[in-house]
N, C-alpha and C positions, 0 to 999 in steps of 0.2 A: 797654391795657397788659397785656403778658404777665405772668403769675405768675412767670415766671422773670428778670424785670428785676431783682430784688433778690437774685438768687443768681448764683453760688453763695456761700454764708457759711460762716464756722467757728465752731464752738463747741468749746472746750476743756474736757474734764472730768478734767483732770490734765496734768501735764507742761507747764504754760504758764509757771509762774513758778518752778518747781523742777526738780531733776534727774531726779526719779522719778514713777512714776504716770502716764505718757505714754497718753494717750486722748483722740483728736481726731475730732470728728464734723463732717464736710463735709455740709453741707445743699445739695443739688442742686435741689430744689424743694420744695414743701409735701409731697410724698409720698415723696419718694426722699432718702436720705442714705447715706453711707458712714461707717463707724467705722474708724480707722486706730489700731490697738493698743488695749489695755484693761489697763494696768499697775497695778503694786502700788505703793503710797506707801512710802517707807522714809527712815529717817534724820530729819532736821528736817522733811522733808516729810510725815511721818506726823503725824496730829493725836492730841490726847488721847484722842479718841473714835475709836478705830481701827475699831470695827465699822460706825460711822456713814459713815465714809470709804470703806469697802469696798462698801458698799450701792450698786448701780446705781439711783439714783433720778432719772435722767434719763429722757425719752422716747425708747423704742427702737422704736416702732411704725413709724417710717419707715425704719429702719435695713435696707437691702437686702443689706449684706456687711459683714463684718468682716475687715479686711484687716491680717494680722499682719506687721510689718517684721522681727522676729527673736524668739526665744524666751526672752529673759532676762526674769526675773520682774518687773522694772519695766516691762515692756511687755505682758507676757500675765497677770500674777498675779491680775488680776480677773476673769478669764475664767469660773471657777466661778459667780460672782456674776452675771455677765452671762446666762449659761444658766439660773440659777436665777430669774433675772428675766422669762424667758419667751423669750429670743432662740433662734430656731431656723433661721436663714439660714445661709447658707455661711461657712465660716472660710477664707479666702483666704491662701495663703503657698507660698513656694518649695518644691519637693520635699524638701530636707533638712530644712526647717523642719517640714515635715509629718511626718516620721520622729521629730525631737527633741522637739516640743512635747508629745505625750502623757507622756514622761518628766517633764518638768517639771511638767506639770499634776498628775500622779501624785504626786510629791513635794509639790507645794503643798496638795494634798488631805489628805494624811497629816499635814501640819504644822498646817494651819488649818482643816480641816473635821472629818475623822473617820478612825479607824483601820480602821473596818468595810471589809473586803475586798470584800464583795459590793456594797455602795454605791459604793466606788470604782471597781469593776469597770464596773457599770452606768452610771457617769458617763463613764468613759473610752469605753465604747462609743458613747454619745450623741456624744462629741467626735469620734471617728473617722468616724462618719456624716456629721458637718457639715463635716469637713476637705476642702477642695478644692484640691489641689496645683496651681500654676501655673508653667510653665516660664518662666525668665527671657527677656525680650525678646518676649513674645507678648501681644496684646491681648485682654482678656477683657471681655465685654459684661456689665455689671451691671444696666442698665435700658435699654429701648428703647421708648418711647412715642411718640404722635402730636407731643408736645411735647419730649421729652428723649432724648438719648442720653448714655449716662454709661458710660465705659468705664475699666479700670484695666490697668496693666501694670507688671511687677516688674524691676528692674535690680540687678545685684550690688552691695552697699554695702559689703563688705570689712571688717565688723565682727566677726561671728563666722560659722561655717560656716551657710550658709542665709539670712543676713541680706540685705535687700533695701530699697532705696528705691522708692518708688511714684510712677509717673506717673498722673495722672487726667486724662483727656480729657471735658471737659463741652460739650455742644452744644444750645443753644436752636435746635431746628429750625425753628419759625416765623419766627424773625428771623435765622436763619443767624448765630447770635452763638457763638464758641468761646472756649473758655479752656483752657489747660493748666496744672494744678496739680501741684506736685511735693512730696511728702512725704519728707524726707531720711531718716526713721527715724534710727538711729545710724550715722554714717559712720565708717568704719575709716580708719587712716592707712596711708600707703604702707610697703611691705615688711613687711606682717604675716605671721607665718609661716602656711604652708597656704593663704593666701587672695590671690586676685587683687586688686590696688588698684581701688577704684570708678572709673568713669568717668563724667564729667559728661553730663547729658542734653543734647540738642541745644539745647533751649530750655525756658523756663517763663515764664508770665505772673504766677504767684504761686507763690512758694517757702516752705514752712514747714520752716524749717532748724533743726536742734540747735546747741546751743552750750555744750555740757558744758566743753570747753576753749576757750572764745571769748576767754578772756583770758590764754592760756598757750601757750607753744612747747614741743614736747617736745624731750628731748636728741637727741642724735645716734643715730637709730634704726640707722644702718649699724654702729655700735659697741656696740649694745645687748648683744649676746652676750658680747662682751669684759667690759663693765661687770657682767654677771651672772655671769660666771666669777670676776671680781676679788672680788666682793662675798661670794661663797659661800667662796672660797679663804681670804679673811680671817677669816670666821666658823670655818672648819675648823681654824684654826691654834689656836683656844682649845678644840678637841676638844668642840665643841658641835653642837647641832642648829640648821639653818637652818629657820626658820618661815615659809613662804610662804602667807599668806591669798590663796586663789585661787578665783574662781567655777568651779563645776564645769564649765560649758560655756563654751568659748572659750579664757579665759585658761589654764587646766589643761592644754588639749591643745597650746597654742602653746609653754607652757614645757617640756612633755615634748619637743616638738620640737627646741627649742634645746638642752635637756640632753642629748639623744641625740647632738647634733652635737659637743657638748663632750667625752663620752665617746668619740665614734668617732675624735676628734683623737688619743686615746691617751695624753694628757698625764697625769702624776700629780698628785693622787690620784684623778683621775676614773675610772680603770678599775675601781676597787673600791668606789666610793662608792655607797652605796645611796640610791636615790630612791624615796621612799614616797609613794604616792597614798592618803591615808585620807579616803576618801569613796566610798561604794558607788555613790552617783549619779553622781559624776565617771567611775568605772570604766565605768558603763553608757555614759554619754556618749561616752567615748573608744572603746568598742567601736563605737558606731554610726559615730563619725567615721571610723574604718577602714573600715566598709562604705559610705562616701560619698567614695571615693577619686575618682570621676569630678569632683567638684567641688573637687578640691584643685588648687593653682596648679601651674605646670610644673616649678618647682624641686623641689617635694614628690613629684611623680611621678617626677622623674629619679632621686631618692633610692631610691624603691622599685624601680626598674629595675635599680639597681646593687646590689639584694639587701640593702638596709638596711631596718629596722623602726622609722621615726621615732616610732610610737606604741606600740611593743611591744619594747623592746630588754631585754637580760638583766638589767641592773641594777635594773628597774622592778619594785617590790613593791606590792600593792595590799591595804590592809587593809579586811576586809569586815565582820565581825561588831562590835557594841559591845563585848563583851568582849575582842576582839582589840586594839580601839582602845585600850581602857583600858590593857592590858598594854604596848602600844607605848609609850604616854605615858610610864608608869612606868618602863620599861626605859631609854628614851632620857634621861630626867631623871636617872636613878640612875647610868647608866654613863658618859654622855658620849661615847657612840660617835657619831663623824661621820655624819651623815645629813641628807638635805634633805627636807623634809616640806611636801607640797602638800596643804591642807585648806581646805575651805570653812567659813564663808562668806568671801567676797572682801573684805567690810569689818569681818570679826571682829564681826559683829552676832548671831551665833549659830553653831550647828553644831559640828562637832569640833574645829576650830581653837582655839575658845575654851579646851578642856581643855589644850592645848598650852600656849596664853599663861598659863593659871593656873599651870601646873607649871614654866614656864622663865622667865616674864617678870622675875622678881625675881633672876635669876642673870646675872652679866656673861658667863658661858660662852657664852650662847646669842646668836642674833641673829634679829631680825624682819625680813624683806625684803619690802618693798612693790613690787608691779609694777602696780598699777592704781589707778584713781581711789578716793578715800575720802571718801564725802559726809559733810557736816558733820552732828554728832549720832550719828555711830557710832563705836564702840570704835576702829575701825581710824584714823579721823581723829585721836582723842585720842592714840594711840600715836604715830602718824606726826608730830603736830605737837609734842606735849611730851615724848616719848621722848627725843629728843637732849639735852634739858635736865634729865633726871632727873626727870620729872613722874611722873603716876599715872593710872591709868584704872580705871574701874568695869567689872566683869566679873561677871554674874550677882548683882548687888547687893552685891559685896565690892570693897574699894579694893586695887588692886595698885601697888606702886611699881615703876616701869620701870627696870630695871639692864640688861637686855639691850641689846645693840646694836640701833639701829634704822636702817634705810637704805631709801631709795628708789631704784629704777632706772625712770626714767620713759620710756624708750624702747619699753616695753612696753605702753604704753597702747593699749586697742582703739578709742579714739576719735580722730578727726581733731583736730589742734589748730588754733589761730587761721590758721596759714598755709593749712593743708589746706582748712579750710572756705572760706576766701575763694578760693582756688584752684578750688573746685567750682563757685563762681559765674563766677569769670573766665574758664573754659574752656568756658562755654556760648556757642553761636554768637549765640544772642539772649538777652539777659540779663532777668531778671525785673524787672517795673516795680515789683513789691510783694514784701515779704519780711517774713516773721513769724518771729521767733526764739523758740525754745521749748527746753526740756529742758536748762536751765542756770540759775545763780544770777544775780542781778540784775547782779552786777559782770560776770560772764562775758558776759551778754547785751548790755550797754552797751559794753564793750570791742569785741565782735565787730560791733556796729552801727556804732560809730565807723570801724572798720577797713573796713566795707563801703562806708560814706559817702564814705570817702577814695578808695577804688577808683572809685566811679561820679563823683566829682568830678574825679579825674585824666582820665577819659575824656568829661567833659562830659555827662554823662547824668544823668537824673533817677531817683529811687527814693523810695518810700514804705517805711520799715522801722518795723515794730511791734515795740518791746521789751517792752512790759508787756501 
């Protein structure tokens, strides 16, 4: 019996039963494995012993490559701990992710490790030495032995710039057995600003599929810009600030793209409305996004050719220093000057957006506008859930009554919804015989599992779906 007879197998070190902490190890044989992502736990997924959860206490001796699907912190946040545990192999990712990843890791180091600039630069130097960009659509050999051939290939996932889903080609040479395993990473929804929509792979034998919105359907994405404009216009009638908690990478740039279009339309009061990005990290990401124009979609490129600046328009104002940030919060809270503020974190779990919320959440004059997923256990989730009913939220250990308006525009989600996830499977030429659902809460995984079972039953096909 070949040692490959019981492989490939999968071990999840995070992201199997929750929405964050994605980290999946594909065991190719007893000497070779792949690690797909190594993310941070957040919200309710984070345990009471945070340090223990951060530690990489699983065997990495067989890991031949870390494959990064995209650079959100819940997919790469444990990278410092992985390297501290001794991993020295390649970090495979798309070319845009290779440019963005060091910025994310630098910020994570400053927040969770050290402010020592020499240590940070030494660590970043190590990361740069291990980064190995892979162009979309090209196979890369990870292992080639007398028994095993293991290759990976990245395809556009449409979630954020540089995001990818991962095709893995596994072959037992002695028995001429092959399997195609696909890791979805985080899949984007159609009509995402700046990004082409993901295209399904030709086939998969085994699919590891995200399920963040497995039990939901997004609002009409075609009308999302109108809904965004209406939400902001309503808030501005009160002469208040519109606070948009937004991730520094991905969501901020997509919103800037849409806001530029609203301003370009010339409708009052947009022409003079100040759009404030209060996040040095988001500003740096936006600068890199501008450098990555070759990976933008056709619509965005057409706007550039027409002389427009989708990510650098005149109304855009960036807050850099902490002192300037505090002054901006105080000024907007005191004067009621209409403005739209984009600040991290996207789930209001920390960062500069918390100062805006503490200063404005108890005033009816202002508006909190959510445009992305709010994980259970985060302040963003509490504000989104309880705010419309006059609830309260804890921020930095203090209780705040929610009097500001609270609104959600769902069409901006960076994640595929149930319809999109089912379509990802349906459009394959050869459907997987096994699907493992990850990166979602239990209700989302179960609902998506039921929808996929119904799809297969309708076509008279069999499938094994792992929900737990």
